[in-house]
VEXZAPA-685305 format. One record per residue: residue number from 1; residue in three letters; x, y, z of N, C-alpha, C in turn. Coordinates in Angstrom, 2 decimals, decimal comma, padded with zeros to 5 digits. Layout:
<rs>
@seq: NUM&type: ALA&n.xx: X&n.yy: Y&n.zz: Z&ca.xx: X&ca.yy: Y&ca.zz: Z&c.xx: X&c.yy: Y&c.zz: Z
...
</rs>
This chain:
<rs>
@seq: 1&type: UNK&n.xx: 000,65&n.yy: -001,54&n.zz: -000,15&ca.xx: -000,33&ca.yy: -000,17&ca.zz: -000,18&c.xx: 000,84&c.yy: 001,38&c.zz: -000,24
@seq: 2&type: UNK&n.xx: 000,50&n.yy: 002,00&n.zz: -000,87&ca.xx: 001,19&ca.yy: 003,26&ca.zz: -000,35&c.xx: 000,59&c.yy: 004,07&c.zz: 000,13
@seq: 3&type: UNK&n.xx: 002,11&n.yy: 005,22&n.zz: 000,86&ca.xx: 001,84&ca.yy: 005,10&ca.zz: 002,25&c.xx: 000,91&c.yy: 006,36&c.zz: 001,67
@seq: 4&type: UNK&n.xx: 000,40&n.yy: 006,83&n.zz: 002,85&ca.xx: 000,10&ca.yy: 008,38&ca.zz: 003,39&c.xx: -001,91&c.yy: 008,07&c.zz: 002,03
@seq: 5&type: UNK&n.xx: -002,52&n.yy: 006,62&n.zz: 002,54&ca.xx: -004,17&ca.yy: 006,86&ca.zz: 001,43&c.xx: -004,87&c.yy: 006,89&c.zz: 002,40
@seq: 6&type: UNK&n.xx: -004,71&n.yy: 006,27&n.zz: 004,17&ca.xx: -005,40&ca.yy: 006,19&ca.zz: 004,74&c.xx: -004,29&c.yy: 007,25&c.zz: 006,28
@seq: 7&type: UNK&n.xx: -004,16&n.yy: 008,33&n.zz: 005,18&ca.xx: -003,25&ca.yy: 009,14&ca.zz: 006,90&c.xx: -003,99&c.yy: 009,94&c.zz: 006,83
@seq: 8&type: UNK&n.xx: -004,11&n.yy: 010,69&n.zz: 008,25&ca.xx: -004,17&ca.yy: 012,45&ca.zz: 009,05&c.xx: -003,78&c.yy: 012,94&c.zz: 008,50
@seq: 9&type: UNK&n.xx: -002,43&n.yy: 012,69&n.zz: 008,21&ca.xx: -001,80&ca.yy: 014,08&ca.zz: 007,19&c.xx: -002,35&c.yy: 014,20&c.zz: 005,77
@seq: 10&type: UNK&n.xx: -003,15&n.yy: 015,50&n.zz: 005,95&ca.xx: -003,85&ca.yy: 015,51&ca.zz: 004,95&c.xx: -003,01&c.yy: 015,31&c.zz: 003,90
@seq: 11&type: UNK&n.xx: -002,21&n.yy: 016,52&n.zz: 003,42&ca.xx: -000,99&ca.yy: 016,71&ca.zz: 002,68&c.xx: -000,52&c.yy: 015,52&c.zz: 002,06
@seq: 12&type: UNK&n.xx: -000,15&n.yy: 014,82&n.zz: 002,58&ca.xx: 000,56&ca.yy: 013,26&ca.zz: 002,72&c.xx: -000,33&c.yy: 012,39&c.zz: 001,40
@seq: 13&type: UNK&n.xx: -002,07&n.yy: 012,45&n.zz: 002,38&ca.xx: -002,73&ca.yy: 011,74&ca.zz: 001,50&c.xx: -002,69&c.yy: 012,38&c.zz: -000,14
@seq: 14&type: UNK&n.xx: -002,92&n.yy: 013,69&n.zz: -000,36&ca.xx: -002,69&ca.yy: 014,58&ca.zz: -001,44&c.xx: -001,32&c.yy: 013,95&c.zz: -002,07
@seq: 15&type: UNK&n.xx: -000,93&n.yy: 014,31&n.zz: -001,76&ca.xx: 000,35&ca.yy: 013,66&ca.zz: -002,85&c.xx: 000,20&c.yy: 012,47&c.zz: -002,81
@seq: 16&type: UNK&n.xx: 000,39&n.yy: 010,84&n.zz: -002,64&ca.xx: 000,00&ca.yy: 009,83&ca.zz: -002,52&c.xx: -001,17&c.yy: 009,71&c.zz: -003,67
@seq: 17&type: UNK&n.xx: -002,49&n.yy: 010,20&n.zz: -003,18&ca.xx: -003,53&ca.yy: 010,10&ca.zz: -004,94&c.xx: -003,22&c.yy: 011,32&c.zz: -006,09
@seq: 18&type: UNK&n.xx: -002,27&n.yy: 012,09&n.zz: -005,54&ca.xx: -001,60&ca.yy: 012,65&ca.zz: -007,22&c.xx: -000,54&c.yy: 011,25&c.zz: -007,21
@seq: 19&type: UNK&n.xx: 000,26&n.yy: 010,83&n.zz: -006,92&ca.xx: 001,10&ca.yy: 009,92&ca.zz: -007,19&c.xx: 000,79&c.yy: 009,17&c.zz: -008,38
@seq: 20&type: UNK&n.xx: -000,50&n.yy: 008,30&n.zz: -007,19&ca.xx: -001,28&ca.yy: 007,46&ca.zz: -007,97&c.xx: -002,37&c.yy: 007,39&c.zz: -009,23
@seq: 21&type: UNK&n.xx: -002,50&n.yy: 008,89&n.zz: -009,48&ca.xx: -003,18&ca.yy: 008,96&ca.zz: -010,96&c.xx: -002,22&c.yy: 008,94&c.zz: -011,87
@seq: 22&type: UNK&n.xx: -000,76&n.yy: 009,32&n.zz: -011,87&ca.xx: 000,47&ca.yy: 008,74&ca.zz: -012,63&c.xx: 000,30&c.yy: 007,54&c.zz: -013,18
@seq: 23&type: UNK&n.xx: 000,20&n.yy: 006,84&n.zz: -012,23&ca.xx: -000,11&ca.yy: 005,23&ca.zz: -012,37&c.xx: -000,47&c.yy: 004,26&c.zz: -013,87
@seq: 24&type: UNK&n.xx: -000,36&n.yy: 003,47&n.zz: -014,83&ca.xx: -000,44&ca.yy: 003,20&ca.zz: -015,28&c.xx: -001,21&c.yy: 002,01&c.zz: -014,95
@seq: 25&type: UNK&n.xx: -001,50&n.yy: 001,56&n.zz: -013,64&ca.xx: -001,78&ca.yy: 000,13&ca.zz: -013,40&c.xx: -002,37&c.yy: 000,72&c.zz: -011,99
@seq: 26&type: UNK&n.xx: -003,51&n.yy: -000,10&n.zz: -011,79&ca.xx: -003,60&ca.yy: -000,25&ca.zz: -009,89&c.xx: -003,72&c.yy: -001,68&c.zz: -009,91
@seq: 27&type: UNK&n.xx: -002,81&n.yy: -001,70&n.zz: -008,34&ca.xx: -003,06&ca.yy: -002,94&ca.zz: -008,48&c.xx: -003,14&c.yy: -002,99&c.zz: -007,13
@seq: 28&type: UNK&n.xx: -004,35&n.yy: -004,04&n.zz: -006,16&ca.xx: -004,67&ca.yy: -004,01&ca.zz: -004,85&c.xx: -004,56&c.yy: -005,02&c.zz: -003,89
@seq: 29&type: UNK&n.xx: -003,64&n.yy: -005,34&n.zz: -002,65&ca.xx: -003,45&ca.yy: -006,24&ca.zz: -002,55&c.xx: -004,24&c.yy: -006,43&c.zz: -001,44
@seq: 30&type: UNK&n.xx: -004,83&n.yy: -007,67&n.zz: -000,83&ca.xx: -005,78&ca.yy: -008,33&ca.zz: 000,49&c.xx: -005,87&c.yy: -009,59&c.zz: 001,03
@seq: 31&type: UNK&n.xx: -005,60&n.yy: -009,53&n.zz: 002,13&ca.xx: -005,54&ca.yy: -010,71&ca.zz: 002,72&c.xx: -007,03&c.yy: -011,60&c.zz: 002,17
@seq: 32&type: UNK&n.xx: -006,86&n.yy: -012,82&n.zz: 001,33&ca.xx: -007,96&ca.yy: -013,41&ca.zz: 000,72&c.xx: -009,27&c.yy: -013,77&c.zz: 001,93
@seq: 33&type: UNK&n.xx: -009,13&n.yy: -014,02&n.zz: 002,92&ca.xx: -009,98&ca.yy: -014,21&ca.zz: 003,81&c.xx: -010,32&c.yy: -013,10&c.zz: 004,34
@seq: 34&type: UNK&n.xx: -009,67&n.yy: -011,13&n.zz: 004,62&ca.xx: -010,91&ca.yy: -010,14&ca.zz: 004,23&c.xx: -011,45&c.yy: -009,72&c.zz: 003,26
@seq: 35&type: UNK&n.xx: -011,01&n.yy: -010,17&n.zz: 001,98&ca.xx: -011,28&ca.yy: -009,48&ca.zz: 000,31&c.xx: -012,76&c.yy: -008,73&c.zz: 000,99
@seq: 36&type: UNK&n.xx: -013,46&n.yy: -009,78&n.zz: 000,78&ca.xx: -015,25&ca.yy: -008,90&ca.zz: 000,81&c.xx: -015,80&c.yy: -008,58&c.zz: 001,83
@seq: 37&type: UNK&n.xx: -014,87&n.yy: -008,70&n.zz: 003,34&ca.xx: -015,40&ca.yy: -007,33&ca.zz: 004,15&c.xx: -014,90&c.yy: -006,39&c.zz: 004,01
@seq: 38&type: UNK&n.xx: -014,08&n.yy: -005,92&n.zz: 003,59&ca.xx: -012,90&ca.yy: -005,43&ca.zz: 003,83&c.xx: -013,10&c.yy: -003,64&c.zz: 003,42
@seq: 39&type: UNK&n.xx: -013,79&n.yy: -002,70&n.zz: 004,02&ca.xx: -014,29&ca.yy: -001,44&ca.zz: 003,22&c.xx: -012,94&c.yy: -001,04&c.zz: 002,63
@seq: 40&type: UNK&n.xx: -011,94&n.yy: -000,72&n.zz: 003,14&ca.xx: -010,89&ca.yy: -000,40&ca.zz: 002,33&c.xx: -011,05&c.yy: -000,59&c.zz: 000,92
@seq: 41&type: UNK&n.xx: -010,40&n.yy: -002,11&n.zz: 000,54&ca.xx: -010,13&ca.yy: -002,82&ca.zz: -000,61&c.xx: -011,47&c.yy: -001,76&c.zz: -001,41
@seq: 42&type: UNK&n.xx: -012,97&n.yy: -002,10&n.zz: -000,70&ca.xx: -014,26&ca.yy: -001,58&ca.zz: -002,09&c.xx: -014,23&c.yy: -000,46&c.zz: -002,38
@seq: 43&type: UNK&n.xx: -013,57&n.yy: 000,54&n.zz: -001,95&ca.xx: -013,72&ca.yy: 001,84&ca.zz: -001,49&c.xx: -012,68&c.yy: 002,22&c.zz: -002,56
@seq: 44&type: UNK&n.xx: -011,15&n.yy: 001,41&n.zz: -002,72&ca.xx: -010,47&ca.yy: 001,21&ca.zz: -003,22&c.xx: -010,76&c.yy: 001,14&c.zz: -004,46
@seq: 45&type: UNK&n.xx: -011,47&n.yy: -000,07&n.zz: -005,27&ca.xx: -011,75&ca.yy: -000,25&ca.zz: -006,25&c.xx: -012,57&c.yy: 000,28&c.zz: -006,85
@seq: 46&type: UNK&n.xx: -013,67&n.yy: 001,24&n.zz: -006,48&ca.xx: -014,58&ca.yy: 001,98&ca.zz: -006,60&c.xx: -014,04&c.yy: 003,69&c.zz: -007,04
@seq: 47&type: UNK&n.xx: -012,77&n.yy: 003,93&n.zz: -006,50&ca.xx: -011,93&ca.yy: 004,48&ca.zz: -006,73&c.xx: -011,14&c.yy: 004,93&c.zz: -008,33
@seq: 48&type: UNK&n.xx: -010,41&n.yy: 003,04&n.zz: -008,13&ca.xx: -009,93&ca.yy: 002,95&ca.zz: -008,99&c.xx: -010,27&c.yy: 002,58&c.zz: -010,15
@seq: 49&type: UNK&n.xx: -011,77&n.yy: 003,14&n.zz: -010,24&ca.xx: -012,39&ca.yy: 002,25&ca.zz: -011,56&c.xx: -012,96&c.yy: 003,62&c.zz: -011,94
@seq: 50&type: UNK&n.xx: -012,45&n.yy: 004,40&n.zz: -011,65&ca.xx: -012,72&ca.yy: 005,92&ca.zz: -011,90&c.xx: -011,62&c.yy: 006,12&c.zz: -012,37
@seq: 51&type: UNK&n.xx: -010,27&n.yy: 005,94&n.zz: -012,09&ca.xx: -009,37&ca.yy: 007,00&ca.zz: -012,14&c.xx: -008,47&c.yy: 006,03&c.zz: -013,40
@seq: 52&type: UNK&n.xx: -008,42&n.yy: 004,89&n.zz: -013,27&ca.xx: -007,85&ca.yy: 003,44&ca.zz: -013,93&c.xx: -008,63&c.yy: 003,18&c.zz: -015,09
@seq: 53&type: UNK&n.xx: -009,99&n.yy: 002,61&n.zz: -014,95&ca.xx: -011,40&ca.yy: 002,47&ca.zz: -015,57&c.xx: -010,68&c.yy: 000,79&c.zz: -015,57
@seq: 54&type: UNK&n.xx: -010,67&n.yy: 000,31&n.zz: -016,92&ca.xx: -010,46&ca.yy: -001,52&ca.zz: -016,17&c.xx: -008,64&c.yy: -001,93&c.zz: -015,86
@seq: 55&type: UNK&n.xx: -008,00&n.yy: -000,82&n.zz: -015,79&ca.xx: -006,50&ca.yy: -001,40&ca.zz: -015,25&c.xx: -006,09&c.yy: -000,94&c.zz: -014,16
@seq: 56&type: UNK&n.xx: -007,09&n.yy: -002,20&n.zz: -013,30&ca.xx: -006,98&ca.yy: -001,96&ca.zz: -012,11&c.xx: -006,77&c.yy: -004,09&c.zz: -012,06
@seq: 57&type: UNK&n.xx: -005,94&n.yy: -003,94&n.zz: -010,44&ca.xx: -006,58&ca.yy: -005,67&ca.zz: -010,38&c.xx: -006,50&c.yy: -005,73&c.zz: -008,70
@seq: 58&type: UNK&n.xx: -007,26&n.yy: -006,98&n.zz: -008,74&ca.xx: -007,32&ca.yy: -007,34&ca.zz: -006,80&c.xx: -005,94&c.yy: -008,11&c.zz: -006,98
@seq: 59&type: UNK&n.xx: -005,58&n.yy: -008,73&n.zz: -005,97&ca.xx: -004,95&ca.yy: -009,94&ca.zz: -005,58&c.xx: -005,01&c.yy: -010,32&c.zz: -003,99
@seq: 60&type: UNK&n.xx: -005,83&n.yy: -011,40&n.zz: -004,05&ca.xx: -005,89&ca.yy: -011,80&ca.zz: -002,95&c.xx: -004,80&c.yy: -012,99&c.zz: -002,33
@seq: 61&type: UNK&n.xx: -004,16&n.yy: -012,98&n.zz: -001,21&ca.xx: -003,14&ca.yy: -013,63&ca.zz: -001,77&c.xx: -003,05&c.yy: -014,32&c.zz: 000,19
@seq: 62&type: UNK&n.xx: -002,48&n.yy: -015,59&n.zz: 000,41&ca.xx: -002,52&ca.yy: -015,99&ca.zz: 001,97&c.xx: -001,18&c.yy: -016,51&c.zz: 002,23
@seq: 63&type: UNK&n.xx: -000,48&n.yy: -015,62&n.zz: 000,75&ca.xx: 001,05&ca.yy: -016,10&ca.zz: 001,82&c.xx: 002,01&c.yy: -015,21&c.zz: 002,97
@seq: 64&type: UNK&n.xx: 001,20&n.yy: -014,04&n.zz: 003,19&ca.xx: 002,04&ca.yy: -013,66&ca.zz: 004,14&c.xx: 001,65&c.yy: -014,07&c.zz: 005,76
@seq: 65&type: UNK&n.xx: 000,96&n.yy: -015,35&n.zz: 005,62&ca.xx: 000,95&ca.yy: -015,83&ca.zz: 006,91&c.xx: 001,80&c.yy: -017,16&c.zz: 006,77
@seq: 66&type: UNK&n.xx: 002,49&n.yy: -016,86&n.zz: 007,96&ca.xx: 003,34&ca.yy: -018,18&ca.zz: 008,40&c.xx: 002,74&c.yy: -020,03&c.zz: 008,64
@seq: 67&type: UNK&n.xx: 003,08&n.yy: -020,84&n.zz: 008,22&ca.xx: 002,31&ca.yy: -021,57&ca.zz: 008,50&c.xx: 003,41&c.yy: -022,70&c.zz: 009,83
@seq: 68&type: UNK&n.xx: 001,80&n.yy: -023,17&n.zz: 010,77&ca.xx: 001,94&ca.yy: -023,39&ca.zz: 012,42&c.xx: 001,26&c.yy: -022,25&c.zz: 013,07
@seq: 69&type: UNK&n.xx: 001,36&n.yy: -020,93&n.zz: 012,63&ca.xx: 001,08&ca.yy: -020,17&ca.zz: 013,17&c.xx: -000,34&c.yy: -020,12&c.zz: 014,40
@seq: 70&type: UNK&n.xx: -000,73&n.yy: -020,04&n.zz: 014,73&ca.xx: -002,10&ca.yy: -019,58&ca.zz: 015,42&c.xx: -002,85&c.yy: -019,36&c.zz: 014,48
@seq: 71&type: UNK&n.xx: -003,63&n.yy: -019,61&n.zz: 013,72&ca.xx: -004,87&ca.yy: -018,92&ca.zz: 012,62&c.xx: -004,64&c.yy: -019,41&c.zz: 011,28
@seq: 72&type: UNK&n.xx: -003,66&n.yy: -019,73&n.zz: 011,08&ca.xx: -002,76&ca.yy: -020,45&ca.zz: 009,93&c.xx: -003,98&c.yy: -021,19&c.zz: 008,89
@seq: 73&type: UNK&n.xx: -004,82&n.yy: -021,71&n.zz: 009,43&ca.xx: -005,48&ca.yy: -023,21&ca.zz: 008,95&c.xx: -006,35&c.yy: -022,07&c.zz: 008,20
@seq: 74&type: UNK&n.xx: -006,09&n.yy: -022,75&n.zz: 006,21&ca.xx: -007,28&ca.yy: -022,12&ca.zz: 005,45&c.xx: -008,29&c.yy: -022,62&c.zz: 005,40
@seq: 75&type: UNK&n.xx: -010,20&n.yy: -022,76&n.zz: 005,54&ca.xx: -010,74&ca.yy: -023,35&ca.zz: 005,53&c.xx: -011,44&c.yy: -022,65&c.zz: 004,14
@seq: 76&type: UNK&n.xx: -011,73&n.yy: -023,83&n.zz: 003,40&ca.xx: -012,23&ca.yy: -023,71&ca.zz: 002,03&c.xx: -013,54&c.yy: -024,04&c.zz: 002,17
@seq: 77&type: UNK&n.xx: -014,52&n.yy: -022,73&n.zz: 001,73&ca.xx: -016,13&ca.yy: -023,01&ca.zz: 001,28&c.xx: -016,53&c.yy: -023,76&c.zz: 000,26
</rs>
């Protein structure tokens, strides 16, 4: 995530959004078990569709969870 997207410092937020608009493609990365309920992801997808159209992708990952750690089991529905 770019620093400043949810920052309380307005200047940092504006700088980050200005930089983001210059990008050709937007990638959003989220943990797979939270992507459906993550309001931040939904908000950024909506904003990205306005600024980047179809040039965005949502990457759902589980790779940042260490095997053997509590809650590391993935249950597939």
